C-alpha positions in Angstrom: -18.3 -23.1 -10.2 -19.2 -19.6 -8.4 -20.7 -16.9 -10.4 -20.7 -13.3 -9.3 -22.4 -10.8 -11.3 -23.5 -7.2 -11.2 -24.7 -4.3 -13.1 -21.0 -3.6 -14.3 -17.9 -5.6 -14.1 -14.6 -3.7 -14.7 -11.6 -5.9 -15.6 -9.4 -3.0 -15.9 -7.5 -4.8 -18.7 -10.6 -4.0 -21.0 -13.6 -2.2 -21.1 -16.3 -2.2 -18.4 -18.9 -4.8 -19.3 -22.6 -4.0 -18.6 -24.4 -6.8 -17.0 -21.2 -8.4 -16.3 -20.4 -11.8 -14.4 -17.4 -13.7 -13.3 -17.1 -17.4 -13.0 -14.7 -18.6 -10.3 -13.2 -22.3 -10.3 -12.9 -24.4 -7.4 -9.0 -23.5 -7.4 -10.0 -19.6 -6.4 -9.2 -18.5 -10.0 -11.2 -16.5 -12.6 -12.6 -19.2 -15.0 -14.4 -16.8 -17.3 -15.3 -13.1 -17.5 -18.2 -12.0 -19.7 -21.9 -10.9 -19.6 -24.3 -12.6 -17.0 -26.5 -13.5 -20.0 -23.9 -15.9 -21.1 -22.3 -17.1 -17.8 -25.4 -16.9 -15.5 -26.3 -14.4 -12.8 -25.2 -16.7 -9.7 -24.9 -14.3 -6.9 -26.0 -11.1 -8.3 -25.2 -7.8 -6.7 -27.9 -5.2 -8.1 -27.1 -1.6 -8.3 -23.3 -2.5 -8.0 -19.9 -2.9 -9.9 -17.2 -5.8 -9.5 -13.7 -4.7 -9.5 -10.3 -6.2 -9.2 -9.2 -6.0 -5.5 -7.1 -3.0 -4.8 -3.4 -3.5 -4.6 -2.2 -1.3 -1.7 1.9 -1.4 -2.4 3.0 0.5 0.4 1.4 0.2 3.9 2.2 -0.3 7.4 -0.8 -2.3 8.9 0.8 -2.1 12.6 0.1 1.7 12.6 -3.6 1.3 12.2 -4.1 2.9 15.7 -1.8 5.8 15.2 -4.0 8.4 13.5 -3.4 12.0 14.7 -0.3 11.5 16.6 2.0 14.4 15.9 -0.2 16.0 13.2 1.3 19.4 12.1 4.7 18.7 13.0 7.6 19.0 10.7 8.5 15.8 9.3 11.7 15.3 11.4 9.7 16.0 14.6 6.7 14.0 13.5 9.1 11.1 13.1 10.3 11.6 16.7 6.8 11.3 17.9 6.2 8.2 16.1 9.4 6.4 17.5 8.6 7.4 21.2 4.9 6.2 21.0 6.0 3.1 19.4 8.3 2.4 22.2 5.2 2.4 24.6 3.8 -1.1 23.3 4.7 -4.6 22.9 4.2 -7.5 20.5 0.7 -8.2 21.5 -0.5 -4.6 20.9 1.4 -4.6 17.5 -0.6 -7.5 16.5 -3.8 -6.1 17.7 -3.2 -3.1 15.5 -2.0 -4.9 12.5 -5.3 -7.0 12.6 -7.3 -3.9 12.6 -5.2 -2.7 9.8 -5.8 -5.7 7.7 -9.6 -5.4 8.4 -9.5 -1.6 7.4 -7.8 -2.7 4.2 -10.6 -5.4 3.5 -13.4 -2.9 4.1 -11.7 -0.6 1.8 -11.8 -3.1 -1.0 -7.9 -3.7 -0.7 -7.0 -7.6 -1.2 -3.3 -7.3 -1.5 -0.6 -5.3 0.5 3.0 -4.6 0.3 3.5 -4.0 4.0 6.6 -2.6 5.7 6.6 -4.3 8.9 8.3 -3.0 12.0 7.8 -5.9 14.4 6.5 -8.9 11.9 2.9 -8.4 13.2 1.6 -7.7 9.8 2.6 -11.2 8.6 0.4 -13.1 11.4 -2.4 -10.4 10.7 -2.7 -10.8 7.0 -2.3 -14.7 7.5 -5.3 -14.7 9.9 -7.7 -12.3 8.0 -7.1 -13.6 4.5 -5.3 -10.8 2.7 -2.7 -11.5 0.1 0.6 -9.9 1.0 4.5 -9.4 0.7 5.6 -8.3 4.2 8.8 -6.4 4.1 10.3 -6.8 7.6 12.2 -3.5 8.2 15.9 -3.3 9.1 17.7 -0.2 10.6 21.0 1.1 11.7 24.5 -0.3 10.7 23.9 -4.2 11.5 24.9 -5.7 8.2 24.4 -9.1 9.7 20.6 -8.3 9.8 20.2 -10.0 13.1 17.0 -8.2 13.6 15.5 -9.3 10.6 16.3 -13.1 11.0 15.1 -13.0 14.7 11.6 -11.5 13.3 11.4 -13.8 10.5 11.8 -17.1 12.6 9.1 -15.7 15.1 6.6 -15.2 12.1 7.7 -18.2 9.9 4.3 -19.9 10.2 2.6 -17.1 8.7 4.3 -17.5 5.2 2.5 -19.1 2.2 2.0 -18.8 -1.2 -0.5 -16.0 -0.3 1.8 -14.3 2.1 5.3 -13.8 1.2 8.4 -12.6 2.8 10.4 -9.3 1.9 12.9 -7.1 3.6 12.8 -3.4 4.2 15.9 -1.4 4.8 14.1 1.5 6.1 15.6 4.6 4.2 19.1 5.8 3.5 19.3 8.0 6.6 18.6 5.1 8.7 20.5 2.2 7.1 24.1 2.0 5.9 24.7 1.2 2.3 26.3 -2.0 3.6 22.8 -2.9 5.2 21.5 -2.4 1.9 23.8 -4.8 0.3 23.2 -7.5 2.8 19.4 -6.9 2.2 19.9 -7.3 -1.5 22.0 -10.3 -0.9 18.9 -12.2 0.8 17.5 -12.2 -3.0 14.0 -11.3 -1.6 11.7 -8.4 -2.5 12.8 -5.2 -1.2 10.9 -2.0 -0.1 12.5 1.2 1.0 11.4 4.9 1.9 13.1 7.3 -1.1 13.3 11.0 -1.5 10.3 11.7 0.7 11.3 15.1 2.2 13.7 17.9 1.7 15.0 17.4 5.3 16.0 13.9 4.1 17.6 15.2 1.0 19.5 18.0 3.3 20.7 15.7 5.6 21.9 13.0 3.0 23.8 15.4 1.0 25.2 17.9 3.6 24.9 16.4 6.8 22.8 19.4 8.3 19.4 20.5 8.6 16.3 19.6 10.7 17.5 16.0 11.2 20.3 17.2 13.3 18.3 16.8 16.5 17.7 13.4 15.8 21.1 12.1 15.1 20.9 9.1 17.3 18.3 7.5 15.1 20.5 8.2 11.9 23.5 6.6 10.1 26.2 9.0 8.7 24.9 11.0 5.6 26.0 9.8 2.2 27.1 13.0 0.8 24.4 12.5 -2.0 20.9 11.8 -2.6 19.6 8.4 -1.6 18.7 7.4 -5.1 22.0 8.5 -6.5 24.1 6.7 -3.7 22.1 3.5 -4.2 22.3 3.6 -7.8 26.2 4.0 -7.6 26.3 1.1 -5.0 24.5 -1.1 -7.3 21.5 -1.4 -5.0 18.6 -0.6 -7.1 16.8 -2.9 -9.4 13.2 -4.4 -10.6 13.1 -6.2 -7.0 12.8 -2.7 -5.3 9.7 -0.9 -4.5 10.5 2.8 -3.5 8.0 4.5 -1.4 7.2 8.4 -2.2 9.7 9.7 -4.4 8.8 13.3 -3.8 11.9 15.2 -4.0 13.3 13.7 -7.1 15.0 15.6 -10.1 15.2 14.5 -13.8 18.4 12.6 -13.2 16.9 10.6 -10.5 13.8 9.8 -12.3 16.0 8.6 -15.0 17.9 6.1 -12.7 14.7 4.9 -11.4 13.6 4.1 -14.9 17.1 2.7 -15.8 17.0 0.4 -12.8 13.4 -0.5 -13.3 12.6 0.6 -9.7 8.9 0.7 -8.9 7.3 3.6 -7.1 4.6 3.5 -4.6 3.0 6.9 -4.9 1.4 8.1 -1.5 -0.4 11.4 -2.1 -2.3 12.0 1.1 0.8 11.2 3.2 2.9 13.4 1.4 0.4 16.1 1.4 -0.5 15.9 4.9 3.1 15.7 6.3 4.1 18.6 4.2 6.5 16.9 2.2 5.1 18.0 -1.1 3.6 16.4 -4.2 5.4 13.6 -6.3 5.9 14.4 -10.1 3.4 11.6 -10.9 3.1 12.4 -14.5 6.9 12.7 -14.9 7.5 9.3 -13.2 4.7 7.6 -15.7 6.3 9.1 -18.7 9.8 7.7 -17.8 8.1 4.3 -18.0 8.3 3.7 -14.4 5.8 1.2 -12.7 3.8 3.5 -10.3 1.4 2.3 -7.9 -1.1 4.3 -5.7 -0.7 3.3 -2.2 -2.1 4.6 1.3 1.0 4.5 3.3 -0.2 4.3 7.1 -2.5 5.9 9.5 0.3 7.5 11.2 0.6 9.9 8.5 -2.8 9.5 6.7 -6.2 9.1 8.3 -6.9 5.8 7.0 -6.3 3.1 4.5 -9.2 4.3 2.3 -8.0 3.6 -1.1 -11.0 5.6 -2.7 -9.7 8.8 -1.0 -6.1 7.8 -2.2 -7.2 7.6 -5.8 -9.0 11.0 -5.4 -5.9 12.6 -3.7 -3.7 11.4 -6.7 -6.0 12.7 -9.2 -6.3 16.2 -7.4 -2.5 16.1 -6.8 -1.6 15.4 -10.6 -4.1 17.9 -12.2 -2.7 20.6 -9.7 0.9 19.8 -10.6 0.2 19.8 -14.5 -2.6 22.5 -14.3 -4.3 20.1 -16.8 -7.6 18.5 -16.0 -6.3 15.3 -18.1 -3.2 14.8 -16.3 -4.8 11.8 -14.3 -8.1 10.4 -15.4 -10.3 8.2 -13.1 -9.6 5.1 -15.3 -5.9 5.9 -14.9 -6.2 6.3 -11.2 -8.0 3.0 -10.8 -5.5 1.3 -12.9 -2.7 2.7 -10.6 -4.6 1.4 -7.6 -5.1 -2.2 -9.0 -2.9 -3.6 -11.8 -0.2 -0.7 -11.1 0.1 -1.9 -7.5 0.5 -5.4 -9.0 3.0 -4.7 -11.4 4.8 -2.7 -8.5 5.0 -5.9 -6.6 5.7 -8.1 -9.1 2.5 -9.9 -9.0 0.7 -8.8 -12.4 0.5 -12.4 -13.5 -1.7 -13.1 -10.2 -3.8 -10.1 -9.5 -4.6 -6.7 -10.5 -7.2 -7.2 -13.2 -10.0 -9.3 -13.7 -8.9 -12.0 -16.5 -9.2 -15.6 -16.7 -6.4 -17.5 -14.9 -5.8 -14.8 -12.3 -6.8 -15.0 -8.7 -10.4 -14.3 -7.8 -9.6 -11.0 -5.8 -12.7 -9.0 -6.1 -14.2 -5.9 -4.8 -18.0 -5.4 -4.8 -19.1 -1.7 -4.6 -22.4 -0.5 -4.2 -23.5 2.3 -6.6 -27.0 2.9 -5.1 -25.8 5.9 -3.1 -23.3 7.5 -5.3 -23.9 11.1 -6.6 -22.8 9.9 -10.0 -26.6 8.8 -10.9 -27.1 7.2 -13.4 -23.8 5.3 -13.4 -23.3 5.4 -17.3 -19.5 5.4 -16.5 -18.9 2.9 -13.7 -15.1 3.7 -13.4 -16.0 7.4 -12.6 -18.7 6.5 -10.3 -16.2 4.2 -8.4 -13.4 6.4 -8.4 -15.1 9.9 -7.5 -17.8 8.5 -5.7 -16.6 5.2 -3.9 -16.0 4.9 -0.3 -15.5 2.1 2.1 -18.9 2.4 3.4 -20.0 1.5 0.2 -18.0 -1.7 -0.2 -20.5 -4.6 -0.2 -17.9 -7.5 -0.1 -14.2 -8.2 -0.7 -13.0 -11.6 -2.0 -9.6 -13.1 -2.0 -9.3 -16.2 -4.3 -12.9 -16.6 -4.4 -13.4 -16.5 -0.8 -15.5 -13.8 0.9 -13.1 -12.1 3.5 -15.3 -9.0 4.2 -18.9 -8.6 4.1 -20.7 -5.1 5.1 -22.6 -5.6 8.0 -21.0 -8.4 9.6 -20.6 -8.2 13.4 -17.9 -10.6 13.5 -15.0 -8.3 14.1 -16.1 -6.6 17.6 -13.3 -8.6 19.6 -10.6 -7.6 17.3 -11.6 -4.0 17.3 -11.9 -3.8 21.1 -8.5 -5.2 21.2 -7.1 -2.5 18.8 -8.9 0.4 21.0 -7.0 -1.2 24.0 -3.6 -0.8 22.2 -4.4 2.7 20.9 -5.2 3.7 24.8 -1.7 2.3 25.7 -0.2 4.6 23.1 -2.1 7.5 24.7 -1.1 6.7 28.2 1.6 8.5 30.1 2.0 5.6 32.3 2.7 3.0 29.5 6.1 2.8 30.0 
């Protein structure tokens, strides 16, 4: 039995525990949560808080080396830059980038990802580095036989386990036909897709015109309606679906998402930096939708930093509602942990620190936080936390990241080489 203790334990499902501790069984699950005076100090982290590992419900690990490409471009042009750069590299570079992405998630206290994977490289990366994941292999175009999906699944089949699960991701309603969505649904796998991310998407899907015209070769014919309405009418929405973004949604579309129990991955930094707008988080939550805070990818945001993402979510929600109580620190923390678990259908396994769940933990130092004294560990965590203050990240009770470790140099060097190829004009 392994015991981990700290100044505070924040279970999320329940109030913070001063002088808290967790007992971890040999099966990697939480055996008990309480005070260290009852459970013993064991491995004690002074000036620290123990949290559930963050659950990042929408990521793209393979784009870890993409920060800055196309910054400041309109969304369609940004997609064009992204597609062109991606064409310069092969599977080895994708795998190197995905490993860096997995490491950066662990360094940010993220223990579970719902990753939309272009090449399947994310599956091998999370399997090797010890993250928990649903890897949604991406699908594009009009091929309802899903040949690309089956080819990638076969290539990375050895990566899947109880910890790393397979999913499918029809990319978006402007890059996949409804028949492709139907074929993906027929697989009976977890499904993720991009929905209602930008005004340009909405204009193209409804009218067939707008900024997307210049990229017609990347798109499928417009639906004549918004993605949410078209997918609902086609019977392609349900509790197995995670919809990333949902920025440009109206009341009827929010009601459709709620009616079909679709989960929403809210990515405030990506939405803001790409100029797509601000998702109506409070309205989504009021409708009873399972909402999670997620980082998206460094192609559109600077990092996999869940602390920055929580702060962005708080700022955006309060600005949108013009109320300081629109999203509290405790609410943001729940969306980044238990909310992510609920979105991915993993709430019985992860997302909070309760007996029986997997011992997926983040240990965060409060020593250098501006919130001193830390009488409120949740506020200190959300408003003052950063990856540099993560001491350790555990998955199923095993330490997968430890601050100061020097074991990652080769992995980081390989990722830098992959970025160099993306930058090279001679890469093609």
